[in-house]
N, C-alpha and C positions, 0 to 999 in steps of 0.2 A: 504494500500500500504506500501511497504518498500522503503523509500526515503532517499538518502544520499545527503547532501549539502556539497559542497567543497568550501573553501575560503582560501586565502593566510594567512590572519591574522585577528584576531578579535579585532582590535583597535577601539577606539571611532571614528565612522564615519558613513556616510549614508549607504554605501553598507553593512556594518556590522549590523547596526540596522535593515535594510531590511531583511537580512538573519536570524537574531535571531527571529524577529517577525514572519516570515514565518514558521520557524521550530516550534515555540511554537503554532502557529495557527493550523498547521497540527496535532500536538499531541493532542491539546485541543478540536478542533472542529470536527476532522475527525477520531481520534483514530488511526492514522497512526503510523507505526514504523519509527522513524526518527533518523538519525545519522548525526552529524556535524563533518566533518573532517577539521581541520585547522592547520596552522603552528603556531609558537610562536607569541605572541602579542608584537612584537618589535616596538619601536618608541616612540617619546615624547608625542603622543596623549593620551596614557593610554589605558588599555585593558578592554573590556566589560566583559570578563570572570572573571577577577579579581575583578569585582564589584559585584559579587554574583548574576548575572542576568541569569545564565544558568538554574537554577531550576532543573527540572527533565529531561532536554534534554540530552540524551547520547552524549558525546563529546569525540573525540579522537584527541590529539595533535600529529602532525608529525613533529619532530624537524628539519628535512631537508627541509621542505616546507618553503622557504624564498622568499621575494620579489626580492632581487637582483639576477641577472643572474649569475649562477655558475654551469658549466657543471657537475662537480662531484656531488655536492649537489642535483642538479636537477634530475640527474639519480637516486640517492638514494630516493628522494622524489617520483618520478614516481613509483619506485618499492614498496615503502611503501603504496602509494595510491592503487596500484593494489592489494596488500595483504589485505588491510583493506576492499576494495570493494568485494574481493573474499570471505572474511569471512562473510560479511554482506548480500551478495546476494540481492542487491536492484532491485526493479522494475524500479526506476527512479533515475538518478543522475543529480543533478542541481548544476551547478558551478557558481562561482562569482569571480570577479577580474581577472587581466591579467594572472598572473602566475598560480593561482588556476584553472582558466578557461582552459588554454592550457594543463597543465599536467592532470587535472581532466578529461577533455574530452578524452584525449589520453588513459588514463587508462580505462575509462568506455567503450570506443569503442573497445579496445583490448579484453575486457571481454564480449563483445556483450550484454551490458545492454540494455533492451528493449526500454527505453525512456531516451534520453540524452538532456539536455537543458543547455543553458548558458545565464546569464543575463548581459547585457551591461550597467553597471552603469555609465561608462564614457569611451570613446574610449582611448586606450593606445597610439594612434598616434594623433598628433595635430599640427597645423601650427607653433608653437613656438619651435619645436624640430629641431635639425640638420637633414638634409635630409637623411643621411644614417640610422639614428636610426628610423626615420619615415618609411622608406622603409622596414627595418627589422621587425618592429612591424606589419605593414600591411601584410607582407608575413606570419608571424606567425599566425595572425588572420584568414587569408584566409585558411590556412591549417587546423586550429582548427575548423573552421566553417563546414568543410566537415566531421568532426567527431562528429556531434550532429544533432539532429532532429529538433530543434527549437531554435531560438534566441529571447530572451526577451529584449526589450528596456524599460528603465524607462521613456523615452520621445520619441516622434516622431522624434525629432531632432537627437537622437542617431541613429535611423534607417537611416535617411538621410545621416549622416556622414559615417556610415559603408557601405552603398550601394555605395556612391560616392567613397569610398576607395577601392571598388571592393572586399569587404570581402565576400558577399553573395548576392543572389537575394532578392529583397524586399519581395517576397512571403514567405521567411523563417522567417521573423520578425513579432513579435506581441508586441504591447505596453501595458505594465501593470505598472501603476504608483506605485511608491515606497510607501507602506503604513506605517502608524504609529498609535499609540494610540492617537486618536484625543481629548479624554476627557480632559486631562490636558491643552491643548491649548484653548479649548472652555472656560475653567475656569481660563485662565491666569490672567485676570484682578482682580480676587478675592484677590490676594496677591500683587497688584500693589503698594499700599501705603507703605506696610511693606518692600517690596523689594527696592523701591526707597529710603526710609529712611536709610536702611542698606547700600546702595551704596553712600549715601551722596548727593542724588539728591533732589533739592528743588521742592516744589509743582508747581511752575510756570516754571520750566525748561521743555524744549521740547527735548525729547530724541530720537535721531536717532541712531539705533543700527546696528551693522554688526556682523554676526556669521560666522567665518571662521578661519582656521589655519593662523597664522602669517607666511605666506610662499610665495614663488614666484608665480606670476600670480594670486594672490588673490586680487590685486588692492588696497591694503591699502594706498600705496603712493598717488594714485589718489584721494582717499577720503580725505586724509590729506590736499592736495593742494586745493581741493574744499572747505574744511571746513573754510578756511580763508575768502572766499567770502560769505559763508553762514552766518558766525558770524558777518560780517560787516553789514548785513541786520537784523539779528536776534541774538542779543548777548546772549539770554537766551537758545540757543541750546547747548546741550551736546551730545557728541558722545560716545557711549558705544561699545567697541570692545570686543567681547566674543571669547576666544580662545587663544592659545599659539603657539609658534613655534620659529624657528631659527632666524627669523627677529625681534624678540621683541626688543632687545637692539637698533638695528638700527632705528626702527620706533619710539621708545621713544626719541631718540636723535633728530630725524626730527621734532617731535611734539614740543619738547623743543625749538629747534632753531627758530621755528615760533611763539613762545610765546603762545602756545595753551595748555600747560600742564594742566591747571585748567579746560579745556573744554573737555578733553578726559579721559575716564575711561577704564582701561584695566583689565579685570577680571582674566586673566590667564586661565589655563585649568579648566573646570568645568564639573562635571558629567552630563550626558544627562538628568537626572531627574530634574536638575535646569533650563534647557533651557526654559520651559514654563513660569516660574515666571520672568525670565529675559526679555522674549518677552513682558510679561505683563507690565513691567516697561517702555517699549519703547512706543513712539508715532508713529514711522514708522521704517521700515527696509530698509537698503541700501545694495545692492549686486553688488560688482565691480569686481568679478572674470572674468578673461579672458577666462577661459574654465571650464566647469562643465556640467555634464550630465543634471540633474535637481536638483539643490541644495535643500535639504530638508528644509532649513531655509525659502525658499520662501512660500511653502504651509503652513508651520507651522505658519508663521507670519500672513498669510491671514486667516487661521482658527481661529487665536486669534483675528481677527478683526483689524489687523494693515496693512496699505497700504505699498506697496513696490516700491522703485525706483531701477531699475536693469539695468545693462549692457545687451544689446540685444545679448546674446550668448546662443548657444545650446538650452536647453529646457525652458529657462526663459520665452520666449514669449508664452508658452502654459498656463501659469498661471498669468503672469503679462500682463494685457490687458490695453492698453493706455486709461486713463481717465475712466476706469471701476474698476480695482483693483489696479492700480498704474501707473507707467510710465516707459517705456523703453527708454534708451539712448544708442547711439553708444559706443562700447567699446573704452575706451581711450578718450572719449569726455568730458573732465573735465568741460568745459564751460556749456555744456548742463546738466551735472550732477549737477553742482552748481545751475543752474537755476531751475531745478525740485525740488531739496531739499529746496531751498528758497520758492518755491511755496507751498510745503507740510508743511513746518514749519510755514508759515504765515496764514494757512487756516484750522482751526480745523474742520469746517463743511465738507470740502473736505476730510480730513482724515477719518472722521466718515463714509462718503458715500462710499469711496473706500474700507475701511476695511469691512463694512457690506456686500458689494457685494462679496468680496473675500471669506468671511465666508460662505455665502449662496451657492456659486458656487463650492467650493472645499472641503467642509467637507466630503461629502460622497465618492467622488472618491479616497480620500487619506486615508480612513479608512483601518487599517490593515486587517480587516475581508474581505473587498472588494478585496484587493490584494491577500490574500490567496485563496479566492474562485475562482478568475480568474485563478490563477496558477494551482489549483487543477483540474479545468475544462480542462486546456491544458494538464495536465498529463493524464487524462482519455482519451482525444481525441487521444493522441499519442499511448497509450496502446491499444486502440481499432484498 
């Protein structure tokens, strides 16, 4: 097949990792002709393409394809997408992210591409937005849904949200979990002692980690407030925050004001290749985001054998199963969050049991090969 993938930007992030692994899998395992169309990798997160991870994947950067809404730039980006797709003559166009999805589907539909798909990594509309913006994004997504043949959700929760938002009928959606290279996570504990020593973590410290941008709606404030209660019960707990962002200085001040500076470690921005070893250094993962499709950190931690305490939002409940792989708590429920973290910190046998179940249940469904196979089956189905 000739397959074009379209995404707004290839920053370090779950949707981008998903896209890159899919493209590489189609090239490697199926011998397809694949083209990745993307805008510039702008933002503080860092770019995947700049990390030398493209390999043999043909890639074309479209300078006007930007995340921000800009009518003139967007018109130029649409024209550039049409030109690139016209030259490539794809059998399949598969789009990702809000802007890439809207413009990519419009371009492919205008060119009558035989199979057009869009992956919903996270809905662009959500409860914490101003109502007019939410209305606008819903309208855009409804229009774009009519310009493709299938919508792929990374979690059943994404389908529910899009259907409730009136984007498309449920029959148009298929769930395909976002795959990854699971081998480094299965081997995460091999570098545990080395990584902990490098980070200044003592052998008897209990490490609760969080992997997320230091950004709004990621819930770092909630974790910091819960940390005081956890440390009152278990003084040897340390909190490892992996990621960087605009809120770093503000969060560091808050941690300092509570006298918790020596109990928090902030890694800053790290390349994706270091994530498995950092998870290996943890004893559990906490996830306090208020919105997320299905954060890759959740299955990554479970595959590494680490239990998860997560806010019950979006796709989290599909992998965090109460008293089987971790615990769900209501979003914003700091008391319950603290209670579950205290429970996890104080019971090493519980951590082992929950982590082992998570690894057993979710290693195969989240393999990159499983994702690519399912997607290619859908391509074949649509082309037939």
